[in-house]
N, C-alpha and C positions, 0 to 999 in steps of 0.2 A: 367487342367490349362495352360498346353502348347500350346493347341488349342488357347484357349481364348487369350492369349498375343500375338500369331501370328496374328489372326484377329484384334485384337486391333491394333498391328502396321500397318497392312495393311491399315485399316481405317484412321489412322493419315497420312500415305505416300499418300494415295489417296487424302485427304483433303489438304496437301500441295501443291501436284501437281495441283490441280484445280485452285490454285490461281496464277499459271504461265501462262502468255498469251500463246494461241496457234498461232502459224504461220499459216496465212491464205493468198491466193494470192488476190491481189487487186481486181481481178473479184469475188472474194468471198465476199467482204467488203459491208456491209449494212449499212446506216444511219437509224437507227430505231426512229429518231426524237428526241424531247426533253420533253416528258412528264414523270411522275414519275414511270409508269408501261411500258414504251416504249422509251426508249432512246440510244444512242450511244454517247460517252464523249471522247474527246480527252485528253488523260494524259500527252503526252509530246514524245519527241524523242532523241534517241542516234544517233550515228554514222550511224547505218545500218538500223533501224527500227523506225517507227512511234507506238505508243501504244495507245490502246483504251480500254474502258470498254463498256459493252453493256447489256443492258436488253430487253427483250421481253416478257412481261406477267410473267410467273414464272420461265422462262429460263434467263441465263446470263452469263457472262464470260468476260474474257479477251483476245484480239487479239492483234497480232503484224503483219504489212505490212511492206515489204521491202520498203526502201524510193524510190528506183528505179522504183517501180511499181506503186507507188501512189504520185501524184503530189499535192504538199502543198505549198501553198502561203506563210504561217506563221506558224512557229514552235518555240517551246521553250524547253528547256532540261527537260527530264524525271525527274531529280532529284529535280525540282523545287516544286514539289507537286501540282502544279495548274492543273485544270480541266476546260474545257470549251464544250458547245454543237458544233456541226459542221453546216457548210453552205458553199456552193459552190459559188464562184465570177464567174463574167461574163464569164472567160476564161475556167470554168469549173474544176478549182483548188479548193481543199478543203482548208478550214482554220477555225480555232477556231472563235465561234462565242462572243466575248467578250464585246458586248454591254449590255445594261440593259434589263434583261428579256430575254425569249426564243426567237429564231429567227422566 
């Protein structure tokens, strides 16, 4: 019984940890596009990081990238609960795509 409880706790802790964004360097950042099975979505920013959710086939997760490493033209607070697909402007800066439909 004790082994079962330890295993169950380990699974719960692992599940909770996977919901936290992983820090990646800007060189590792990838825009997977804007389809249901392959996408990168901007979640918002805080004082230090930009936050993203991503999916590529059956894999997915959350990232955070230091703001000093990834140039963003437009951002909003993470707490707003908004999401948007991404595009790059003519200067090469990332920005949320807030128009109608996918970019």
